[in-house]
N, C-alpha and C positions, 0 to 999 in steps of 0.2 A: 532049616535053621530058624530059630525064633527071631522075632523082631528085636528083642533085647540083644541077642548075640550079633545080629546084623549091625545094630547101632554100635556095639563095642568094636567090631571089626572095622567099620567105617571110621570110627574115632581114631583107632590105631593108625589106619592108613592116612587119614588127614593129618594127624600129628606128625607122622614121618615125612609127609610131603610138604605141609604148609607150616607146621609148628602150632603151638598152643594159641598164641595171640592172633594168628591169622586164620584160624579155622572158624567158620561161621555155621550157624544153624542150617543155612541153605546148603553148605558143603556136606554136612552130615546127612541131611535128607537125601541129597542127590546120590551120595556114595552108598547109602544103606537101602534105598528104596522105601524106607519107612516114612511116615508123615511126621510133621513137626510135633504134634500132640504126643506121639509115642516117646519122644525124648523126655518130656515132663512126666509122663505116666511111669516110665521105667526108672528114671534117674533123678527127677525133680528139677533139673536144669541142664543146660548145655555144659556149664562149668563142672557139675558133678559127673556128667558123662565123660568129659575130657580128663578129669582128675582120675576117674576109675581106669581109663585107658592108659593114662600116664603112669599109674601105679603098676600096671601090667608091663609096660615098656621098661620102667625102671627095674623091675624084677628081671626082665629079659637081659637088660644091660648088665646087671650084677652077675647073672649066670654066665654070660659071655666072658666078663672080666675074670671071674673066679676060675673058669675053665682054663683060661690062658695062664693064670698064676699057678694052677695045679699041674699043668703040663711041664712046668719047669723042674720038677723032681719031687722026691719024697718030702713029706712034711718034716720040718726040723732041720733041713739041710740048708746051710747058709750059702747065699749067692754072693760071696764077697770077692771071688776071683773075677777078673775083668771079663773073661769069656762068658761066664755064667750071667753076669749082669747084662752084657751086650745081647745075649740070646733072649733074655726075658724082656728087655726093653724093645727089642726088635719085634717080638711077638705082640707086645702091647701096641706098638705102632701099626703093625699089620691089622690088628683088630680095629683100631681107630679108622684106618682107611677102608676096611671092608664093611664097617658098620657106621659110616659117617652120619647118616640120618638119625640113627639111634643115639649116638653120642651128642648130636646137636639138640635133640629133644631133651635129653637129660641136662645139658647145660642151660637150655631155656627154662627148664623147670625151676632152677635156682632163683630166677627173677620172680617167680610166683610166691616165694615164701613170705614176702611182705604181706600179701593179702590172704594167704591160705595156710592155716595151721596144719591141715591134713598133709599138704605137700611138704611143708617144713618137717613134720614128723617123719614122713616117708624118707626124705633125703637124709635126715639125721640117723635113722635106723640103718639105711644103706651105707652111710659113712662108717658107722660102727663096725659093720661086717667087713667093709673094705679095709679098714685099718688093721683088723686082725689078720686078714688074708695077706695083705701087703707085708706086715711084720713077719709073718711066717715065710713068705716067698723070698723076701730080700734079706732078712736078718736072722732067719732060722728060729724065730721066737714062737713057740707053740703054746698050747693051753696051760702048760705047767709053768710058764715063764711069769715073771713079775708083771702084774696087770699095768702098772704105771709105765714100765719099760716097753711093753707091747703097745700101749697107747701112744707113747712118744715116738717110737720107731714107725708105727703105722701112720701117725699124723704126718711125719716127715715124708714118707713115701707117697702118701695120698696127695700132699701138696705138690710133689714132683710130678705125679701122674696127671693131676689136673692142669698143671702148667704145660706139660708136654702135649697133652691132648688139645689145649687151647691153641698152641702153636700149630699143630698139625691140622686143626680144623680151620684156622683163619689164614694161614700162610704156609702151606706145605712145601713150597719151593725153598723157603728159608728156615724151615724147622730143622732142629738138630737130628742127625742120624743117631741110631742106637749107640754106635761106637763113640761118637762125641759126647752124647749124654751120659753114658756109663763112665767114660774117662773123666769127665768133669766131676761127676759125683764121687768118684773114688780118689780124687786129688791126684790123679796120674798126670804125668808130664805129657802124655800122648794126647794132643789136641787136634788130630787129623782134620 
């Protein structure tokens, strides 16, 4: 494995273990076995290395989320029945729990948009893809649907997803179950 690849792997591991703000050059050197100068040689700075690894992790997070959404059934099928919504939210919650570090890194990356246009663009691109996938999974809106309707529905479900994930990441004991979350979203009287 090349020094560059070792640095990327080390950056990935450090981001998952420590986060963006708490990963130091010393951590990267220790985890990769490379020297400090190789960070600058291959990436220009610690920040550029971490941003590259963050981009890879963001892609991985998106692939996990899209796989969960695609498991829910054929494209174009609306998940408006309570059981369908519960199943989908349940799988999303399971993904949050199983990939906690990955979700936390992606949440932390939002704080970086103030200083880093590359991260901001990466997150914006990911949100665009997430909106389309969420609109398809929850509202049955496919590529032939009105783009404004897809955007509105996708934005609605993205806001729900981010809020649900924040609750499960910060206070899982009190986070809503999939049943409660789906029931509240459907306006059902069932508030278990």
